[in-house]
C-alpha positions in Angstrom: 2.4 5.9 13.9 4.6 3.2 12.2 7.9 3.9 10.6 7.0 3.7 6.9 10.5 3.3 5.6 11.3 0.5 8.0 8.0 -1.3 7.2 8.6 -1.3 3.4 12.2 -2.4 3.8 11.2 -5.6 5.7 11.1 -8.9 4.0 8.4 -9.4 1.4 6.6 -12.2 3.4 5.9 -9.9 6.3 4.8 -7.0 4.1 2.7 -9.3 2.0 0.9 -10.7 5.1 -0.2 -7.1 6.0 -1.2 -6.3 2.4 -3.3 -9.4 2.3 -5.4 -8.0 5.1 -6.4 -5.0 3.0 -9.0 -4.8 0.2 -7.4 -6.1 -3.0 -7.7 -2.8 -4.9 -5.9 -1.0 -2.2 -3.2 -3.6 -1.6 -2.5 -3.7 -5.4 -1.8 0.1 -5.5 0.5 -0.2 -2.4 2.3 -3.2 -3.8 2.9 -1.6 -7.2 4.1 1.6 -5.6 6.3 0.4 -2.8 7.4 -3.1 -3.8 7.6 -2.7 -7.6 8.6 1.0 -7.4 6.0 2.4 -9.9 5.3 6.1 -9.6 1.7 6.9 -8.5 1.0 8.5 -11.9 1.8 5.4 -13.8 -0.4 3.1 -11.7 -3.7 4.5 -12.8 -3.4 3.4 -16.4 -2.1 0.0 -15.3 -5.2 -0.7 -13.3 -7.7 1.3 -15.2 -8.4 3.9 -12.6 -8.0 7.7 -12.5 -5.1 9.4 -10.8 -7.4 10.7 -8.0 -8.7 7.2 -7.4 -5.2 5.8 -7.2 -4.2 8.6 -4.7 -7.3 7.8 -2.7 -6.4 4.0 -2.6 -2.9 4.9 -1.6 -3.8 7.2 1.3 -6.5 4.9 2.5 -4.1 2.0 2.4 -1.5 3.8 4.4 -4.2 4.7 7.0 -5.4 1.1 7.2 -1.9 -0.2 7.6 -1.3 2.3 10.3 -4.4 1.1 12.1 -3.3 -2.6 11.8 0.2 -1.9 13.1 -1.0 0.2 16.0 -3.3 -2.6 17.1 -0.4 -5.0 17.1 1.7 -2.6 19.1 
């Protein structure tokens, strides 16, 4: 498991490189939440998706990031 706080506090180039490996709809939710500091509840209306869809993208994105970071060791 990766250290979530450490990951998001890294420079934007490193974080952006990982986000670019994810599907765009998922990376957009993670970017808005973690890099631009929007609450999950505000992201849905911004991207035209329901709260449950945003939560799904968020959790799926964290899972996929974990998989990528575990592979890299």
